[in-house]
C-alpha positions in Angstrom: 0.4 0.2 0.3 1.5 3.5 -0.4 -0.1 6.8 -1.0 0.2 9.7 -3.5 0.2 13.0 -1.8 1.3 15.4 -4.9 -0.6 15.3 -8.3 2.4 15.7 -11.4 -0.4 16.6 -13.7 -2.7 19.5 -14.3 -4.1 22.1 -16.6 -6.1 25.1 -16.0 -8.4 27.6 -18.0 -4.8 28.5 -19.7 -4.3 25.3 -21.8 -7.7 26.2 -23.6 -9.6 23.1 -23.4 -9.6 22.8 -19.5 -12.4 24.5 -17.3 -10.7 25.7 -13.7 -8.3 28.0 -12.4 -5.5 27.7 -10.5 -6.8 28.2 -7.0 -10.1 26.3 -8.0 -6.9 23.3 -8.5 -5.6 23.9 -5.3 -9.0 24.6 -3.5 -10.1 20.8 -4.4 -6.7 19.9 -3.9 -6.2 20.3 -0.4 -9.7 18.4 -0.1 -8.4 15.0 -2.0 -5.6 15.7 0.5 -2.8 16.8 -2.1 0.3 18.5 -0.2 1.5 19.8 -3.7 0.5 19.9 -7.4 2.3 20.3 -10.8 0.4 23.3 -12.8 1.5 21.2 -16.1 -0.3 23.7 -19.4 0.2 22.6 -22.5 2.8 24.0 -24.8 2.1 26.8 -27.7 1.9 24.6 -30.3 -1.3 23.0 -28.5 -4.9 24.7 -30.7 -5.8 27.1 -28.1 -2.8 26.7 -25.6 -0.9 28.9 -24.3 1.1 32.0 -25.6 5.3 31.6 -24.1 4.6 34.6 -22.3 2.2 32.1 -20.0 5.5 30.3 -19.1 7.5 33.7 -18.9 5.3 34.9 -16.1 5.1 31.7 -13.8 7.1 33.5 -11.3 4.0 35.9 -10.2 2.4 33.1 -8.7 2.9 32.1 -5.3 4.6 29.1 -4.0 1.9 28.1 -1.9 -2.1 28.4 -2.1 -4.8 27.0 -0.2 -2.0 25.3 1.5 -0.7 23.8 -1.4 2.5 24.4 -2.6 2.4 24.7 -6.1 5.4 23.8 -8.9 5.4 26.2 -11.8 5.8 23.4 -15.0 3.9 22.3 -18.6 3.3 19.7 -20.8 5.6 19.9 -23.5 4.3 18.9 -27.1 6.5 16.5 -29.0 6.7 18.6 -32.4 8.7 16.3 -34.6 10.4 12.0 -34.6 13.1 13.9 -33.3 12.0 14.4 -29.9 12.1 18.5 -30.3 9.1 20.3 -28.3 7.7 23.1 -28.4 9.3 25.4 -26.0 12.9 26.8 -26.3 15.5 26.3 -23.2 15.6 30.2 -21.7 12.4 29.4 -20.4 12.4 25.7 -19.7 15.6 26.4 -17.6 13.0 28.6 -15.7 10.5 25.8 -14.6 10.1 23.3 -11.8 8.6 20.3 -12.9 8.4 19.6 -16.9 6.5 17.1 -18.6 6.3 16.5 -22.1 3.7 13.9 -24.5 2.3 13.2 -27.3 -0.6 14.2 -28.9 -2.1 14.1 -32.4 -2.8 17.3 -33.1 0.7 18.2 -33.0 2.5 15.4 -34.4 1.2 12.6 -37.0 1.3 9.5 -35.2 4.3 7.5 -37.1 5.1 4.2 -36.6 6.6 2.2 -33.4 10.0 3.1 -33.9 9.4 6.6 -35.0 7.3 7.1 -31.9 9.8 5.4 -30.2 12.9 7.7 -31.4 10.2 10.8 -30.7 9.4 9.7 -27.1 13.6 8.9 -26.4 14.7 12.3 -28.3 12.1 14.8 -25.5 14.0 12.0 -22.8 17.3 13.8 -23.6 16.4 17.0 -23.3 17.6 18.2 -19.7 14.3 19.8 -18.5 12.2 16.8 -19.3 11.2 15.3 -16.2 8.3 13.0 -17.4 6.7 11.5 -19.9 3.1 11.5 -19.6 0.4 9.1 -20.6 2.9 6.8 -22.3 -0.2 4.4 -23.3 -1.8 6.3 -25.5 -2.7 3.1 -28.3 -2.9 6.4 -30.5 1.2 5.9 -30.8 2.9 2.8 -30.9 6.0 1.9 -29.0 8.9 0.2 -28.1 8.4 -0.2 -23.8 11.4 -1.4 -23.6 13.1 0.3 -25.3 11.7 3.9 -23.2 11.9 1.8 -20.3 15.8 1.9 -21.0 15.9 5.4 -22.1 13.9 6.8 -18.8 16.3 5.0 -16.5 19.6 6.3 -18.1 18.3 9.8 -18.2 16.3 9.5 -15.2 12.7 10.8 -16.7 10.1 9.7 -15.1 7.2 7.5 -17.1 3.7 8.6 -15.9 0.6 6.3 -14.8 -2.0 8.9 -15.6 -5.4 8.6 -14.3 -7.1 10.3 -16.9 -6.0 7.5 -19.5 -8.4 5.0 -17.2 -11.5 6.9 -17.3 -12.0 10.3 -19.9 -8.9 10.1 -23.1 -7.0 8.5 -25.0 -9.9 5.0 -25.0 -8.3 1.3 -24.8 -4.8 2.8 -23.2 -5.7 0.4 -19.2 -3.7 -2.3 -21.8 -1.0 -0.4 -23.3 -0.6 1.3 -19.5 -0.5 -1.6 -17.3 1.6 -3.4 -19.4 3.7 -0.1 -19.0 3.9 -0.7 -15.6 4.4 -4.1 -14.8 7.8 -3.3 -17.0 8.2 -0.5 -15.1 9.0 -1.9 -11.6 10.1 -5.0 -13.4 12.9 -2.9 -14.6 12.7 -0.6 -11.5 12.6 2.6 -13.1 10.5 5.0 -11.1 7.2 5.8 -12.1 4.7 9.3 -11.3 1.2 9.4 -11.2 -0.8 12.3 -12.7 -4.2 13.0 -12.9 -3.9 15.4 -16.2 -7.1 17.1 -14.8 -8.7 19.8 -16.7 -11.9 20.5 -14.0 -10.9 21.0 -10.7 -12.5 18.1 -9.4 -10.4 16.0 -10.9 -7.3 17.4 -9.3 -5.6 14.7 -6.7 -8.1 12.0 -8.6 -5.9 8.9 -8.4 -7.7 6.5 -7.6 -7.4 4.0 -10.9 -3.5 4.4 -11.2 -3.4 3.8 -8.1 -5.6 0.3 -7.8 -3.6 -1.1 -11.1 -0.1 -0.2 -9.1 -1.1 -1.7 -5.6 -2.3 -4.8 -8.2 0.8 -5.1 -9.9 2.1 -4.8 -6.5 4.3 -1.4 -6.5 6.7 -0.5 -3.7 6.4 2.8 -2.7 10.3 3.2 -3.4 9.1 3.8 -7.6 6.8 5.6 -6.7 8.3 8.8 -6.6 5.5 10.7 -5.7 4.3 9.2 -2.5 6.3 11.7 -0.3 7.0 15.3 -0.9 10.9 14.9 0.1 11.2 11.7 -2.4 10.0 14.1 -5.0 11.8 17.0 -4.7 15.0 15.5 -4.3 14.6 14.2 -8.0 13.5 17.5 -9.1 16.9 18.8 -7.2 19.2 16.5 -9.3 16.7 17.7 -12.5 17.8 21.4 -11.9 21.1 20.1 -11.2 21.6 18.6 -14.8 
């Protein structure tokens, strides 16, 4: 058994297709037992997403809102099969937590090899902390190669709660396979709600249930402890 005290994947109205403010997200996060959330609005390549100025001005956000610590971050869009992303290093260097993912409105699904190369290319970016929803069935990947690279580049693999509910239909089997192999391989995992409305923030029950069924060891769940999580973040920052 393990607890999760940080939600590492949340969106605000700035993402364009989400419906709550950061204050609303923090209020619900506190109700759901979260000590910290990462504010990870979509990168600017997402249709309707925030302008780059959004990420340059995150310094105005307080470190804590309604008792919940706030990490300023982004969900980068991977925009080609080499793993290039849609925000420059100057802005990424000022963020607390950076995740990257594949969205078919930003990059067309390629071959298994191309999709895998895109994810690994993004992992090579020193600012990328996690790969989000890698179980998306629209993007077939080589799971073993992805996990090997994640370990090499110290990148977290996300188990995305939304993939079991409203997003990316057909993800369950892929997510289960990824989680099983990740635990077998000793990869570090993070659980993210991918909340697009405040009521989803901190709701990680589906992802948590899957990992518990697989016998997940708390040592490999990065967001089961604020201290453990922040040590990881500090290592990424130093790198």
